[in-house]
Backbone bond lengths (Angstrom), bond angles and torsions (degrees), N, CA, C in turn:
res aa  C-N    CA-C-N  psi(-1)  N-CA   C-N-CA  omega(-1)  CA-C   N-CA-C  phi
1 M - - - 1.468 - - 1.528 109.39 -
2 A 1.329 116.09 139.11 1.458 120.79 179.70 1.520 110.72 -69.16
3 T 1.324 115.77 144.00 1.456 120.62 177.17 1.526 109.64 -93.31
4 N 1.324 115.67 158.87 1.455 120.00 176.93 1.518 111.28 -61.66
5 D 1.344 116.78 -32.18 1.460 120.38 178.14 1.520 110.80 -61.80
6 D 1.349 116.35 -44.95 1.461 119.67 179.97 1.528 111.24 -65.32
7 I 1.311 116.07 -41.98 1.468 119.55 179.35 1.527 110.51 -60.81
8 G 1.317 115.84 -44.38 1.457 119.73 178.80 1.522 112.36 -64.94
9 L 1.329 116.39 -39.86 1.462 120.49 178.58 1.521 111.24 -59.82
10 V 1.320 116.06 -46.87 1.463 120.17 -179.11 1.518 110.40 -63.97
11 Q 1.305 117.37 -43.23 1.468 120.55 -179.70 1.528 110.93 -61.39
12 R 1.326 117.03 -43.15 1.470 119.65 179.88 1.520 111.51 -68.67
13 A 1.344 116.48 -36.47 1.463 119.56 179.73 1.521 110.95 -68.06
14 V 1.316 116.99 -42.88 1.465 120.81 179.35 1.524 110.38 -62.61
15 A 1.326 116.13 -37.38 1.467 121.14 -179.80 1.523 112.61 -84.03
16 H 1.345 117.45 -3.85 1.466 122.53 -176.40 1.522 110.14 53.66
17 S 1.317 113.83 43.29 1.455 120.12 -178.63 1.526 110.36 -89.13
18 G 1.333 116.55 121.54 1.454 121.25 177.05 1.520 112.11 55.46
19 T 1.331 114.76 -127.24 1.467 120.60 179.51 1.537 111.06 -95.06
20 G 1.332 116.90 23.79 1.461 121.03 -174.05 1.511 114.43 -55.32
21 V 1.337 116.99 -44.91 1.469 119.49 -177.75 1.522 110.46 -65.02
22 N 1.329 116.90 -48.16 1.464 120.14 -179.21 1.527 111.40 -63.22
23 D 1.323 116.31 -39.90 1.465 119.75 179.61 1.531 110.74 -63.95
24 L 1.318 116.45 -41.24 1.458 119.57 -179.74 1.519 111.07 -68.04
25 V 1.320 116.81 -42.48 1.469 120.12 179.17 1.520 110.28 -58.27
26 R 1.329 117.14 -42.90 1.466 119.63 177.48 1.529 110.97 -62.90
27 R 1.314 116.65 -35.90 1.469 120.50 -178.96 1.518 112.17 -69.34
28 I 1.331 118.57 -42.51 1.462 120.73 -173.13 1.523 113.47 -94.91
29 A 1.325 117.27 -9.51 1.469 119.93 -177.54 1.534 112.92 -56.18
30 P 1.340 119.79 -44.26 1.472 118.09 -179.27 1.534 113.46 -60.46
31 A 1.340 117.17 -39.78 1.459 119.71 -179.84 1.521 111.18 -67.41
32 I 1.323 116.64 -42.89 1.464 120.52 179.54 1.520 110.44 -66.47
33 Q 1.333 116.35 -43.29 1.462 120.10 179.83 1.526 110.72 -61.94
34 A 1.323 117.59 -42.36 1.460 120.87 -178.89 1.527 110.97 -63.46
35 E 1.332 116.66 -41.74 1.465 120.54 -178.70 1.523 111.45 -65.39
36 I 1.326 116.69 -47.06 1.461 120.17 -178.55 1.522 111.01 -70.71
37 A 1.335 116.97 -38.78 1.461 119.92 178.95 1.523 110.91 -61.03
38 H 1.333 116.45 -36.96 1.462 120.35 177.82 1.526 110.57 -60.94
39 L 1.314 117.48 -43.86 1.460 120.75 178.16 1.530 111.29 -65.29
40 L 1.322 115.95 -45.56 1.460 120.01 -175.75 1.522 112.38 -68.58
41 M 1.316 117.41 -36.67 1.459 119.75 179.92 1.522 111.25 -62.10
42 R 1.325 117.05 -27.77 1.458 121.02 -179.48 1.520 112.09 -90.40
43 M 1.335 116.51 -29.93 1.458 119.34 -172.09 1.525 113.95 -101.88
44 A 1.329 116.90 -39.81 1.462 119.99 -174.65 1.527 113.85 -61.15
45 P 1.361 119.50 -42.27 1.466 118.18 179.78 1.520 112.81 -58.18
46 A 1.338 117.48 -31.76 1.463 120.06 178.88 1.521 111.43 -66.75
47 Q 1.334 117.24 -18.75 1.454 122.22 178.50 1.528 111.66 -101.61
48 G 1.333 117.17 5.19 1.447 120.85 179.75 1.520 113.34 70.63
49 R 1.332 116.77 29.30 1.458 120.74 -178.61 1.519 110.34 -119.38
50 N 1.326 114.01 155.16 1.454 120.79 171.89 1.525 107.28 -81.05
51 P 1.345 118.29 126.24 1.466 119.66 -178.42 1.517 114.32 -54.62
52 R 1.333 117.32 -29.04 1.456 120.05 -177.53 1.525 112.30 -67.48
53 Q 1.344 116.63 -19.48 1.455 119.64 -178.91 1.526 112.16 -60.35
54 D 1.309 116.98 -34.24 1.459 121.21 -171.17 1.524 113.77 -112.11
55 L 1.327 117.53 -5.08 1.458 120.84 -174.88 1.526 111.89 -60.86
56 A 1.329 117.24 -49.67 1.462 120.56 -175.90 1.527 111.18 -63.37
57 D 1.339 116.80 -41.67 1.465 119.79 -179.18 1.525 111.26 -64.22
58 L 1.327 116.90 -41.54 1.456 120.00 -179.18 1.527 111.15 -69.73
59 M 1.317 116.83 -36.80 1.470 119.46 175.99 1.527 110.10 -62.00
60 Q 1.329 116.74 -41.03 1.457 119.76 178.39 1.523 110.63 -62.98
61 D 1.322 116.27 -36.70 1.464 120.89 176.94 1.531 111.04 -60.09
62 V 1.322 115.86 -39.62 1.470 120.05 179.85 1.521 110.74 -67.15
63 Y 1.317 117.10 -41.92 1.462 119.59 178.34 1.531 110.64 -61.16
64 V 1.331 115.95 -39.41 1.463 119.42 177.01 1.523 110.09 -60.23
65 A 1.346 116.72 -44.04 1.465 120.40 -179.83 1.519 111.53 -61.92
66 L 1.319 117.29 -36.67 1.466 120.82 -178.48 1.523 112.65 -73.46
67 F 1.339 116.51 -33.76 1.460 119.16 -171.59 1.522 114.27 -105.91
68 E 1.332 117.98 -6.67 1.463 117.97 -179.37 1.531 110.35 -69.15
69 R 1.333 114.86 159.38 1.469 121.89 -179.00 1.532 111.37 52.31
70 E 1.326 113.88 53.44 1.467 121.62 177.65 1.529 111.86 58.83
71 A 1.324 115.39 41.06 1.474 122.09 176.06 1.528 111.93 57.42
72 R 1.340 115.54 36.63 1.465 119.02 -175.91 1.523 112.14 -60.82
73 R 1.333 117.12 -41.72 1.466 118.83 -177.37 1.517 111.35 -70.43
74 L 1.309 117.34 -38.31 1.458 120.16 177.72 1.526 110.20 -65.72
75 A 1.320 116.20 -42.82 1.460 120.37 -178.85 1.521 112.13 -66.33
76 A 1.339 116.82 -20.54 1.467 120.58 -178.62 1.523 112.35 -75.54
77 W 1.336 117.76 -12.99 1.476 119.37 176.82 1.515 109.03 -64.22
78 D 1.317 115.88 124.07 1.462 121.76 -178.77 1.529 108.92 -118.24
79 P 1.310 118.58 101.83 1.470 121.49 -176.44 1.522 113.72 -63.65
80 T 1.321 117.95 -18.87 1.473 119.98 -179.12 1.525 111.76 -70.81
81 R 1.334 117.76 -15.48 1.469 120.03 179.57 1.522 111.91 -83.96
82 G 1.335 117.62 -8.20 1.450 120.42 174.70 1.505 115.68 101.37
83 C 1.323 118.20 -8.52 1.463 121.18 179.60 1.527 109.08 -81.50
84 T 1.323 117.15 128.78 1.463 120.36 178.61 1.527 110.09 -73.62
85 L 1.312 115.78 160.95 1.461 120.55 177.60 1.529 110.46 -61.70
86 D 1.329 117.27 -40.03 1.459 120.34 179.22 1.526 111.53 -61.50
87 S 1.330 116.77 -46.52 1.466 119.88 179.64 1.518 111.29 -61.93
88 Y 1.307 115.90 -38.97 1.459 120.90 -177.82 1.529 111.13 -65.81
89 V 1.327 117.14 -49.74 1.463 118.70 -177.15 1.523 111.28 -71.25
90 R 1.331 117.35 -28.29 1.465 119.01 176.17 1.521 110.59 -66.21
91 L 1.323 117.56 -37.02 1.459 120.03 177.70 1.529 110.75 -66.41
92 V 1.322 116.29 -42.47 1.468 119.75 175.47 1.529 110.18 -60.48
93 A 1.330 116.44 -44.66 1.462 121.06 -178.36 1.520 111.47 -62.33
94 R 1.317 116.52 -44.00 1.460 120.18 -179.41 1.525 111.18 -61.96
95 S 1.322 115.48 -45.34 1.454 119.46 -178.89 1.522 111.65 -63.34
96 R 1.331 116.84 -47.65 1.462 120.00 -177.37 1.524 111.51 -67.17
97 A 1.335 117.97 -41.88 1.460 120.63 -178.89 1.526 111.44 -65.64
98 L 1.326 117.11 -43.69 1.463 119.69 178.20 1.524 111.02 -63.37
99 D 1.313 116.44 -37.87 1.458 120.42 179.17 1.521 110.29 -61.87
100 V 1.323 117.70 -43.12 1.458 121.82 179.68 1.521 110.90 -68.48
101 L 1.328 117.12 -46.87 1.459 120.98 -173.85 1.527 113.01 -68.22
102 R 1.319 117.05 -24.75 1.456 119.72 -179.81 1.527 112.79 -103.97
103 S 1.323 116.17 9.28 1.463 120.80 -179.94 1.522 110.47 -90.50
104 R 1.317 117.46 131.57 1.466 121.01 176.96 1.527 111.25 -62.91
105 R 1.325 115.91 -33.66 1.459 120.01 -173.76 1.518 112.57 -84.21
106 R 1.327 117.11 -35.03 1.456 120.00 -167.32 1.516 114.87 -107.22
107 T 1.335 119.29 -16.28 1.455 119.42 -175.09 1.528 111.36 -63.52
108 P 1.334 118.70 140.78 1.462 121.18 176.86 1.523 112.66 -83.41
109 W 1.342 118.10 2.67 1.448 120.17 -168.07 1.513 115.41 -103.62
110 Q 1.307 118.65 -40.03 1.448 119.31 -177.12 1.515 109.45 -162.42
111 S 1.324 116.40 157.93 1.453 120.56 -173.20 1.510 112.60 -66.73
112 D 1.309 118.42 -26.56 1.452 121.53 -177.64 1.517 113.43 -94.08
113 G 1.324 117.35 3.65 1.458 118.98 -177.71 1.519 110.76 82.24
114 L 1.296 115.92 166.42 1.462 121.86 -176.56 1.514 111.00 -89.35
115 D 1.310 117.15 125.56 1.462 121.86 174.12 1.517 107.83 -92.03
116 T 1.320 116.67 96.30 1.458 120.52 -175.16 1.513 112.74 -71.00
117 S 1.325 118.56 -10.77 1.459 119.56 178.75 1.522 111.33 -70.91
118 D 1.342 117.07 -16.52 1.466 120.31 -179.52 1.514 112.99 -90.80
119 V 1.318 117.60 -1.02 1.463 121.18 -177.29 1.514 109.63 -83.96
120 D 1.304 117.04 122.59 1.453 122.21 179.29 1.509 110.27 -109.43
121 E 1.319 115.24 157.27 1.457 120.70 174.38 1.525 109.28 -75.39
122 P 1.352 118.04 158.86 1.453 120.55 175.47 1.525 110.77 -59.19
123 A 1.323 114.85 151.81 1.459 119.71 -179.13 1.524 111.03 -63.93
124 E 1.331 115.00 146.14 1.459 120.07 179.10 1.524 110.71 -75.01
125 S 1.315 116.46 152.96 1.447 120.95 177.05 1.524 109.73 -77.32
126 D 1.345 115.68 165.17 1.462 120.78 -178.81 1.517 112.59 -63.87
127 S 1.322 117.09 -20.37 1.462 120.27 -176.39 1.524 112.83 -78.16
128 D 1.326 117.30 -11.97 1.466 119.31 -179.28 1.523 109.81 -68.75
129 N 1.303 116.02 134.42 1.466 118.66 179.05 1.517 110.21 -83.89
130 E 1.322 115.58 171.28 1.461 121.41 -173.40 1.519 112.29 -63.41
131 T 1.330 117.84 -37.30 1.461 120.54 -179.10 1.515 111.22 -65.45
132 V 1.331 117.15 -44.77 1.453 121.07 179.55 1.525 110.45 -64.18
133 M 1.331 117.25 -41.05 1.455 120.81 179.97 1.525 111.27 -64.40
134 F 1.337 116.94 -40.69 1.458 120.03 178.91 1.527 110.81 -64.41
135 A 1.337 115.67 -42.50 1.457 119.58 179.77 1.519 110.64 -63.50
136 R 1.329 117.33 -41.56 1.457 120.41 179.92 1.531 110.80 -65.81
137 E 1.325 116.75 -41.53 1.466 119.94 178.43 1.524 110.94 -62.52
138 A 1.331 116.38 -39.78 1.463 119.67 179.72 1.520 110.64 -65.68
139 L 1.334 116.93 -42.79 1.453 120.02 179.56 1.525 111.40 -66.23
140 Q 1.342 116.73 -38.36 1.457 119.83 176.86 1.518 110.58 -62.52
141 A 1.332 116.36 -41.54 1.462 120.38 179.70 1.519 110.92 -63.59
142 V 1.329 116.44 -41.71 1.453 120.48 178.53 1.526 110.25 -63.63
143 E 1.328 117.16 -44.86 1.460 120.18 -178.33 1.524 111.15 -64.97
144 R 1.346 116.99 -42.89 1.459 119.09 178.13 1.521 110.73 -61.85
145 R 1.339 116.28 -40.60 1.449 119.75 -179.30 1.534 110.79 -67.16
146 L 1.316 117.03 -36.87 1.461 119.89 177.76 1.523 110.99 -62.89
147 H 1.332 116.68 -41.52 1.458 119.44 178.81 1.527 111.44 -65.97
148 E 1.328 116.77 -30.39 1.470 120.03 176.72 1.527 110.99 -72.47
149 L 1.320 116.40 -37.37 1.463 121.31 -173.25 1.516 113.45 -85.15
150 L 1.327 116.97 -31.35 1.452 120.63 -167.27 1.518 112.57 -112.08
151 S 1.309 115.39 145.18 1.454 121.63 170.99 1.526 108.66 -74.13
152 P 1.343 118.92 167.75 1.464 119.39 177.24 1.518 113.12 -54.47
153 R 1.329 117.45 -41.20 1.465 119.59 179.83 1.524 110.91 -67.75
154 D 1.346 116.80 -41.04 1.462 120.03 177.96 1.525 110.73 -61.45
155 Y 1.341 116.01 -41.72 1.460 119.62 -179.48 1.533 110.48 -64.93
156 A 1.334 116.48 -40.45 1.457 119.55 177.46 1.523 110.63 -63.25
157 M 1.336 116.76 -38.50 1.464 119.66 177.19 1.522 110.54 -65.41
158 F 1.329 117.42 -39.69 1.460 120.49 177.97 1.521 110.64 -58.70
159 I 1.329 117.25 -46.35 1.463 120.82 179.81 1.527 110.22 -63.45
160 G 1.324 116.63 -45.96 1.456 119.85 -177.25 1.513 113.22 -65.84
161 V 1.338 116.88 -44.12 1.465 121.35 -174.51 1.520 112.08 -80.53
162 F 1.335 117.40 -47.09 1.460 120.42 -170.10 1.528 114.18 -99.30
163 V 1.322 118.15 -30.57 1.466 119.98 -178.49 1.527 110.47 -91.05
164 E 1.333 116.72 -54.11 1.462 119.62 -178.51 1.525 112.41 -86.80
165 E 1.330 116.72 -11.89 1.467 122.70 177.57 1.528 112.05 55.53
166 L 1.327 116.11 43.63 1.453 120.70 175.17 1.531 109.17 -77.91
167 S 1.310 116.34 160.28 1.450 119.92 179.37 1.519 110.26 -69.37
168 T 1.331 115.54 156.37 1.461 120.61 177.10 1.515 110.79 -57.06
169 A 1.328 116.49 -39.96 1.466 120.72 -178.99 1.525 111.62 -65.01
170 D 1.327 117.91 -39.53 1.456 120.95 -179.95 1.527 111.10 -67.67
171 V 1.314 116.58 -43.99 1.461 120.28 178.77 1.518 110.24 -62.63
172 A 1.318 116.21 -43.26 1.457 120.52 179.58 1.526 111.04 -61.33
173 A 1.327 117.04 -44.88 1.461 120.53 -179.01 1.518 111.29 -64.08
174 A 1.324 117.34 -42.46 1.460 121.06 -177.71 1.519 111.98 -66.27
175 L 1.322 117.20 -32.56 1.458 121.25 -175.22 1.525 112.90 -101.12
176 G 1.327 117.28 3.99 1.449 120.16 178.43 1.512 113.45 69.87
177 M 1.339 117.29 37.38 1.455 122.75 -178.41 1.522 109.73 -121.09
178 T 1.317 115.77 177.40 1.460 119.83 173.29 1.527 108.94 -94.66
179 P 1.329 118.27 150.05 1.467 119.88 176.66 1.522 112.36 -56.45
180 G 1.326 116.83 -36.01 1.455 119.67 179.08 1.513 112.40 -62.81
181 A 1.331 116.94 -38.57 1.466 120.52 179.19 1.529 110.93 -66.50
182 V 1.334 116.64 -40.63 1.466 119.96 178.05 1.522 110.42 -66.25
183 Y 1.313 116.86 -40.75 1.469 120.51 178.92 1.524 110.59 -62.60
184 Q 1.326 117.33 -44.42 1.467 120.34 178.38 1.515 111.17 -62.77
185 W 1.344 116.28 -40.60 1.462 119.56 178.41 1.526 110.86 -62.57
186 S 1.334 117.13 -46.71 1.467 119.94 -177.90 1.525 111.04 -63.88
187 S 1.327 116.72 -34.22 1.467 119.87 177.67 1.521 110.54 -66.11
188 R 1.330 117.01 -44.11 1.468 120.17 177.95 1.525 110.80 -64.38
189 F 1.337 115.59 -39.25 1.460 119.26 -179.56 1.526 110.45 -63.18
190 R 1.326 116.50 -46.55 1.468 120.33 179.18 1.529 111.19 -60.61
191 R 1.302 116.08 -37.23 1.458 120.49 -175.41 1.533 112.46 -80.96
192 N 1.332 117.27 -41.68 1.460 120.63 -169.72 1.520 114.90 -101.78
193 V 1.327 117.64 -29.97 1.463 120.37 -171.52 1.520 112.86 -111.20
194 L 1.322 117.03 -45.38 1.456 120.81 -172.98 1.529 113.57 -57.38
195 P 1.348 120.53 -42.44 1.475 118.76 179.23 1.526 113.03 -58.25
196 G 1.330 116.47 -41.07 1.462 119.39 178.54 1.509 112.83 -66.95
197 L 1.329 117.47 -35.90 1.462 120.51 177.55 1.521 110.78 -65.82
198 L 1.319 116.76 -40.21 1.463 120.26 178.63 1.531 110.68 -65.09
199 R 1.334 116.69 -39.63 1.462 118.95 176.97 1.520 110.96 -66.02
200 L 1.329 116.29 -36.14 1.457 120.58 178.66 1.516 110.97 -61.73
201 V 1.334 116.69 -38.89 1.468 121.06 178.01 1.523 110.50 -70.95
202 D 1.338 117.09 -44.61 1.466 121.36 -175.84 1.523 112.00 -67.12
203 E 1.332 116.95 -41.42 1.457 120.60 -172.63 1.518 113.47 -96.59
204 G 1.320 116.98 -12.24 1.454 120.00 179.92 1.507 110.95 95.58
205 P 1.341 118.02 152.66 1.452 122.11 -175.42 1.513 114.23 -62.99
206 E 1.357 118.96 -24.57 1.456 120.67 -177.27 1.516 112.25 -84.03
207 H 1.339 117.67 -24.81 1.458 120.69 -173.56 1.519 113.33 -119.83
208 G 1.339 118.10 -12.67 1.459 120.35 -175.51 1.516 112.28 -67.48
209 T 1.315 116.00 148.49 1.455 121.88 175.21 1.524 109.09 -71.41
210 Q 1.321 116.44 130.36 1.450 119.97 -176.07 1.524 111.27 -73.52
211 P 1.345 117.75 136.93 1.465 120.96 178.68 1.530 110.40 -65.34
212 E 1.327 114.40 155.91 1.459 119.31 174.12 1.512 109.44 -74.31
213 K 1.340 114.38 156.29 1.463 119.47 175.73 1.513 109.48 -79.15
214 L 1.342 115.07 136.23 1.455 119.49 -179.33 1.515 109.21 -75.12
215 G 1.320 116.31 131.31 1.445 118.65 179.91 1.491 111.74 178.46
């Protein structure tokens, strides 16, 4: 649940009242940094880069997304819907960072953009049992397939709707969409993609039926 302090911070930042913007940035910086650092720790090593090289630039990109057009996206956060400020800005951060990292024009890593489907998790230790290893392999296969099937915005919607179980309105506000568009997307995802992902988990990455591409 949102606190009165967070609500007041956002209101002052949107109104550019006093030190409102700086105070809000200090408040949300840890959540944004954690979200982007999580992405970079998994993706940057595959490009031979130190994740810290790009963290500050991507965080600045997120602040731009929150405050552009008279802070429209920040002002769209509605605490009465139950989404915390941290969850909201993390969704914005994830969407913006993925968009940059997979963009041919904007990525700092390579001219063709980052293919996140090639990113693997670190190898398991010898102590992992067979059940845990199978589960991890299945989840890796699902994640790689999602990156192949979904655009950065689609992937952010998947996390917001299905993983974090945020409301349609919250996801729409964070991503600059209409609730109707998010609802239509989630319906198509449930119908066209989710059954194949479930089969991929049940049957294993080598034998599972591949999900259809969302479109």
